VMD Tcl script that draws the C-alpha trace (Angstrom):
set ca {
  {-30.53 22.09 17.45}
  {-33.26 19.53 18.04}
  {-35.97 19.78 15.40}
  {-39.40 18.63 16.51}
  {-41.67 17.26 13.81}
  {-44.41 19.92 13.96}
  {-44.97 21.52 10.61}
  {-45.49 25.29 10.49}
  {-48.41 26.59 8.54}
  {-48.34 27.96 4.88}
  {-19.47 -8.78 1.45}
  {-16.40 -9.42 3.02}
  {-17.60 -8.23 6.38}
  {-15.77 -8.34 9.71}
  {-18.40 -9.19 12.31}
  {-17.14 -7.55 15.46}
  {-19.94 -8.93 17.63}
  {-20.03 -12.71 17.03}
  {-22.88 -15.15 17.56}
  {-24.70 -14.37 20.76}
  {-27.92 -14.94 22.60}
  {-30.02 -11.80 22.42}
  {-31.38 -10.39 25.67}
  {-34.82 -10.23 24.06}
  {-36.53 -11.49 20.95}
  {-36.18 -9.46 17.76}
  {-39.48 -10.71 16.37}
  {-42.76 -8.81 16.07}
  {-43.10 -6.12 18.74}
  {-45.50 -3.29 19.44}
  {-44.48 0.01 17.78}
  {-42.29 2.15 20.00}
  {-40.05 5.21 19.71}
  {-36.36 4.56 19.14}
  {-33.43 6.76 18.31}
  {-31.40 6.22 15.14}
  {-28.19 7.95 14.12}
  {-25.45 8.44 11.56}
  {-21.92 9.73 12.09}
  {-18.81 10.19 9.96}
  {-15.98 9.54 12.44}
  {-13.35 11.15 10.16}
  {-10.80 8.34 10.21}
  {-9.47 9.66 6.91}
  {-9.22 13.27 8.11}
  {-5.71 14.68 8.70}
  {-6.72 16.34 11.98}
  {-9.02 13.73 13.49}
  {-7.96 10.48 11.84}
  {-4.74 10.40 13.88}
  {-6.62 10.15 17.17}
  {-6.74 7.12 19.40}
  {-9.30 5.65 21.75}
  {-10.80 9.05 22.62}
  {-12.69 9.08 19.30}
  {-14.65 5.82 19.72}
  {-15.08 6.39 23.46}
  {-16.99 9.60 22.72}
  {-19.37 7.66 20.45}
  {-19.71 4.92 23.07}
  {-20.90 7.49 25.60}
  {-23.50 8.85 23.18}
  {-24.79 5.36 22.39}
  {-24.97 4.41 26.05}
  {-26.92 7.59 26.81}
  {-29.27 7.37 23.84}
  {-29.65 3.58 23.36}
  {-30.33 3.98 19.61}
  {-31.75 1.15 17.52}
  {-28.93 1.63 15.03}
  {-26.05 3.93 14.21}
  {-24.52 4.12 10.72}
  {-20.78 4.87 10.78}
  {-18.65 6.20 7.93}
  {-14.88 6.72 7.97}
  {-14.56 4.34 10.89}
  {-11.33 2.52 11.67}
  {-10.88 -1.14 12.53}
  {-9.38 -0.37 15.95}
  {-12.09 2.18 16.72}
  {-14.71 -0.44 15.83}
  {-12.95 -2.91 18.12}
  {-13.38 -0.39 20.94}
  {-17.08 -0.08 20.10}
  {-17.32 -3.87 20.24}
  {-15.54 -4.15 23.56}
  {-17.67 -1.46 25.19}
  {-21.06 -2.16 23.61}
  {-21.08 -5.86 22.68}
  {-19.58 -7.13 25.93}
  {-16.10 -8.25 26.90}
  {-16.37 -11.38 24.76}
  {-18.43 -9.75 22.04}
  {-21.50 -11.71 23.11}
  {-23.03 -10.34 26.30}
  {-23.71 -6.71 25.44}
  {-26.79 -4.97 24.11}
  {-25.30 -4.28 20.67}
  {-23.77 -5.99 17.68}
  {-21.00 -4.09 15.86}
  {-20.09 -4.59 12.21}
  {-17.19 -3.14 10.23}
  {-16.22 -3.49 6.58}
  {-12.97 -2.10 5.16}
  {-13.12 0.06 2.05}
  {-10.61 -0.86 -0.68}
  {-8.00 1.36 -2.27}
  {-8.21 2.21 -5.94}
  {-6.01 0.41 -8.47}
  {-5.20 1.22 -12.14}
  {-6.04 -2.39 -13.02}
  {-9.77 -2.05 -13.48}
  {-10.18 -5.85 -13.67}
  {-8.46 -6.69 -10.40}
  {-10.91 -8.58 -8.13}
  {-12.09 -6.66 -5.09}
  {-10.66 -9.23 -2.68}
  {-7.18 -8.62 -4.13}
  {-7.25 -4.87 -3.54}
  {-5.46 -3.34 -0.56}
  {-7.53 -1.88 2.26}
  {-7.84 1.88 2.52}
  {-6.31 3.02 5.80}
  {-7.02 5.54 8.53}
  {-4.54 8.28 9.39}
  {-3.10 6.35 12.34}
  {-1.20 3.09 12.39}
  {-2.20 1.93 8.92}
  {-5.38 0.34 10.28}
  {-8.23 -0.41 7.84}
  {-10.73 2.36 7.10}
  {-14.38 1.78 6.24}
  {-18.06 1.72 7.09}
  {-19.71 0.36 10.19}
  {-23.05 -0.40 11.77}
  {-24.01 -0.59 15.44}
  {-27.39 -2.29 16.01}
  {-29.38 -3.33 19.03}
  {-29.77 -7.09 19.34}
  {-33.29 -6.87 20.75}
  {-34.35 -5.19 17.49}
  {-32.11 -6.78 14.84}
  {-31.66 -10.14 16.53}
  {-28.48 -12.22 16.42}
  {-26.90 -14.29 13.67}
  {-28.18 -16.04 11.62}
  {-31.24 -13.76 11.80}
  {-28.87 -10.84 11.27}
  {-27.64 -11.14 7.66}
  {-25.03 -8.55 6.67}
  {-24.39 -7.46 3.08}
  {-21.62 -5.28 1.70}
  {-22.31 -3.62 -1.66}
  {-19.22 -2.29 -3.54}
  {-20.90 0.63 -5.27}
  {-17.82 1.94 -7.06}
  {-17.07 -1.55 -8.42}
  {-20.61 -1.79 -9.81}
  {-20.15 1.54 -11.61}
  {-16.82 0.38 -13.09}
  {-18.52 -2.79 -14.34}
  {-21.24 -0.70 -16.00}
  {-18.70 1.48 -17.79}
  {-16.87 -1.61 -19.05}
  {-20.10 -3.09 -20.41}
  {-20.77 0.21 -22.18}
  {-17.29 0.09 -23.76}
  {-16.18 3.25 -21.92}
  {-12.86 1.79 -20.81}
  {-11.20 5.15 -20.22}
  {-13.88 6.16 -17.72}
  {-13.72 2.69 -16.13}
  {-9.96 3.11 -15.68}
  {-10.43 6.56 -14.16}
  {-12.98 5.25 -11.66}
  {-10.86 2.18 -10.87}
  {-8.15 4.45 -9.47}
  {-10.62 5.91 -6.95}
  {-11.16 4.60 -3.44}
  {-13.90 1.97 -3.70}
  {-16.89 3.36 -1.82}
  {-19.64 1.01 -0.61}
  {-22.91 0.49 1.24}
  {-23.09 -1.84 4.26}
  {-26.46 -3.25 5.37}
  {-27.76 -5.45 8.18}
  {-31.30 -6.77 8.27}
  {-33.73 -8.42 10.63}
  {-35.72 -10.98 8.69}
  {-38.09 -11.43 11.63}
  {-39.01 -7.72 11.67}
  {-38.54 -7.11 7.92}
  {-36.24 -4.24 8.85}
  {-32.97 -3.24 7.18}
  {-30.44 -0.59 8.24}
  {-27.62 0.60 5.99}
  {-24.57 2.85 6.10}
  {-23.35 4.48 2.89}
  {-20.43 6.73 2.00}
  {-20.25 8.20 -1.50}
  {-17.21 9.46 -3.41}
  {-16.28 13.05 -2.52}
  {-14.10 14.19 -5.43}
  {-15.96 13.11 -8.58}
  {-19.52 14.32 -9.12}
  {-20.39 11.93 -11.96}
  {-19.09 8.91 -10.04}
  {-20.96 10.01 -6.92}
  {-24.22 10.26 -8.86}
  {-23.64 6.82 -10.39}
  {-22.92 5.32 -6.94}
  {-26.14 6.88 -5.62}
  {-28.08 5.35 -8.51}
  {-26.62 1.93 -7.70}
  {-27.53 2.31 -4.02}
  {-31.10 3.17 -4.99}
  {-31.35 0.10 -7.25}
  {-30.03 -2.17 -4.50}
  {-32.29 -0.82 -1.79}
  {-35.34 -1.17 -4.00}
  {-34.43 -4.58 -5.43}
  {-32.82 -6.41 -2.52}
  {-35.25 -5.44 0.24}
  {-38.82 -5.42 -1.11}
  {-41.36 -5.04 1.66}
  {-38.74 -4.08 4.26}
  {-38.82 -1.00 6.46}
  {-35.59 0.76 5.50}
  {-33.26 2.99 7.48}
  {-30.31 4.59 5.69}
  {-27.64 6.76 7.26}
  {-24.71 8.17 5.40}
  {-22.26 10.77 4.25}
  {-23.47 11.62 0.74}
  {-20.79 14.25 0.13}
  {-23.31 16.49 -1.62}
  {-26.09 18.99 -1.11}
  {-29.65 17.76 -0.42}
  {-30.77 19.36 -3.71}
  {-28.04 17.63 -5.72}
  {-28.45 15.05 -8.47}
  {-26.89 12.44 -6.17}
  {-29.54 13.14 -3.50}
  {-32.27 12.76 -6.17}
  {-31.76 9.00 -5.87}
  {-32.82 8.93 -2.21}
  {-35.53 11.57 -1.71}
  {-39.06 10.37 -2.52}
  {-40.69 11.93 -5.61}
  {-43.01 14.05 -3.46}
  {-40.04 16.23 -2.54}
  {-39.90 17.21 -6.23}
  {-36.91 18.95 -7.87}
  {-35.92 15.72 -9.62}
  {-36.35 13.39 -6.64}
  {-36.78 9.76 -7.68}
  {-35.94 7.78 -4.55}
  {-38.14 6.13 -1.94}
  {-37.26 7.86 1.33}
  {-38.30 10.51 3.80}
  {-35.39 12.46 5.33}
  {-35.60 12.55 9.12}
  {-33.91 15.95 9.43}
  {-36.08 17.70 6.84}
  {-37.63 20.98 8.08}
  {-40.93 19.62 6.75}
  {-41.00 16.79 9.27}
  {-43.19 13.95 8.08}
  {-44.55 15.90 5.12}
  {-43.05 14.84 1.79}
  {-43.39 17.89 -0.43}
  {-41.31 20.56 -2.08}
  {-41.27 23.39 0.46}
  {-42.54 24.80 3.73}
  {-42.33 27.93 5.87}
  {-39.73 27.59 8.60}
  {-38.30 30.11 11.09}
  {-35.83 32.41 9.34}
  {-32.80 34.26 10.77}
  {-35.00 36.98 12.30}
  {-37.59 34.53 13.56}
  {-40.06 35.26 10.79}
  {-41.31 32.37 8.63}
  {-39.20 31.92 5.51}
  {-39.56 29.78 2.40}
  {-37.51 26.61 2.85}
  {-37.04 23.56 0.65}
  {-38.02 20.32 2.33}
  {-34.81 18.91 0.84}
  {-32.66 20.71 3.40}
  {-31.81 20.52 7.09}
  {-29.20 21.28 9.72}
  {-25.54 21.55 8.78}
  {-23.60 18.35 9.50}
  {-20.09 19.39 8.42}
  {-17.67 22.04 9.62}
  {-18.01 23.75 6.24}
  {-21.61 24.61 7.16}
  {-22.96 22.16 4.58}
  {-25.53 19.45 5.14}
  {-23.89 16.40 3.55}
  {-25.02 13.72 6.01}
  {-28.59 12.42 6.15}
  {-30.88 9.93 7.86}
  {-33.39 8.47 5.40}
  {-36.35 6.34 6.50}
  {-39.21 4.61 4.74}
  {-42.17 7.00 4.33}
  {-44.28 4.85 6.69}
  {-41.85 5.52 9.56}
  {-43.06 8.36 11.77}
  {-40.32 10.83 12.68}
  {-40.78 12.51 16.06}
  {-37.70 14.76 16.15}
  {-34.18 15.16 14.77}
  {-30.99 16.82 15.94}
  {-27.53 17.49 14.50}
  {-25.39 17.65 17.64}
  {-21.66 18.28 18.19}
  {-18.42 16.31 17.91}
  {-14.96 16.97 19.32}
  {-13.23 14.32 17.24}
  {-14.60 14.76 13.71}
  {-15.19 17.39 11.05}
  {-18.76 16.04 10.86}
  {-21.38 16.02 13.61}
  {-23.64 13.13 14.57}
  {-27.19 13.30 13.24}
  {-29.87 11.73 15.47}
  {-33.62 11.23 15.12}
  {-36.45 9.75 17.12}
  {-38.67 7.43 15.06}
  {-41.50 4.99 15.59}
  {-40.57 1.41 14.62}
}
mol new
graphics top color blue
foreach p $ca { graphics top sphere $p radius 0.5 }
foreach p [lrange $ca 0 end-1] q [lrange $ca 1 end] { graphics top cylinder $p $q radius 0.2 }
display resetview
């Protein structure tokens, strides 16, 4: 359901789109409305991860229809990303409107000191192809290399390192056996704009919170003065301790991040609660840290965060035939 922003009262990175000449400059431009999106493609899901080209083709059609500025992808697969490249970045990866990036997530390993580049890739449920995060960005907004730096941040590895420094080797070993979740970012230096895709651990609450804390530190420290766009599968409720690290303090309830959530029922207002239409149509108390369900379980675990200065015009959690998540889209002024 599309939500309009009217408030009720009361790096090892595989660059799938290589160096290219952009169709337009990615420098300073007049503000305009663009769509942004995030989507967990479910490459690790037993039902959907076995699928072939039909999964990326469905996303290609959405991108061609919507022409978003960026899409954050989680649980992508290397072959699916290659399809995105072929269809969106041009036959040679150079002539299309988009650049496509993919970074494989690493498997866990009991050896907590094994370097990341020596770990095996996590794999999708078909063909043993690498599994990971991706970004699809418009070249006229994010430019082309070298004005398109890409960074991969191994969040789980950073948490393991912290536990080792603290002398908590048993916890470090436990975390080392987990799949190594990460955050992947691409930035336009000309526009001082950065877009990131993040996927947090699903089966360990304490590790997930620690990964979220690391993501917050990176986003604040590595990109000062940038307009920031963050899409991801956070594997937790919007009111959770993990989400505290992303929601701006004005949302209250422990929030200590720097972002506005594009799918919040409060629109552009950053505060604790609002009145929103309830099941019977009457206004009902609603936390601003909430939004449309993005997972088949009925839970909102995916989010689109933007810098507070970014005006959100609308948002919409749509449908997906080839994932247990649904795409989340928003219209924003950049």
